[in-house]
N, C-alpha and C positions, 0 to 999 in steps of 0.2 A: 548191891549184892555181890558184885565181882571184886570189890575192893579188898575183901577178906580172903580172896582166893579159895572159893569153896571147892570141895572134892567133887561135887556133883551139881550140874546145872540142868534143870528140866525146862525144856522149851516146847510148850504145847501150841502147835500150829503158828509158829512165829512169822510165817510168810503168808498166812491165809488170805489176807485182803490187800496184798501188795502187788505192784506190777513186777514183771519178770526181772528187770534190772535191779530194783531194790531188793527183791527176794534173794537174788544171788549175792548181793552185798551182805545181807544178813547171814546167809549160809557161810560165806567166806569168813565173816567175823566169828561165827560159832566154831569153824574149823581152827582158827587161830587160838581161840580159848582152849580148845581141845589139845592143840599142840603144846600149850603151856602146862598141861597136866591135869586139867579139869575134865572129868567125864561129862559128856554132853548127851542127855537123853532127849532126842528130838522126836516129837510126835507130829506126823504129817500124813496127808492123803495124796500129796503131790508126787506122782511117780517120777517126774523129771528130776526132782531134787534127790530122791532116793537113788535113782540110777546114776546120777552125777557123783554122788558121794562115794559109792563103792565101799561102804562100811558094813558093819554088822546090822542085819535087818531082822527084827522080831515081828512076825505077823500074828496079830490077835484075831480070834474068831470066837464069838459068844463068850467073851471074858477069859478065854484060855489061849495059851501059846499054840498056834497052829503050825508055825515054821520058825526056825532060828537058823539063819545062814548069812553068808557074806555075799553081797552083790547087789541084786536088783529087786525092784518091786514086783511082787506077784500076788495074785489073788489066791487065797488059801482054799 
């Protein structure tokens, strides 16, 4: 899928069942993809990953946007 340089890449829980080291390798790879100009939509419940990225965070609650901010994981 990345060969054609998509404008958007959706990653739904890409680190869900991985150990911490492998998870951070995947996140670093997604950051590099983003650096090349692809928008990466990352869905995760892992607060450590969210806090590490320090990027835009959209928090959903009951199917609606509860918060839209830059920074860290928070419960809406």
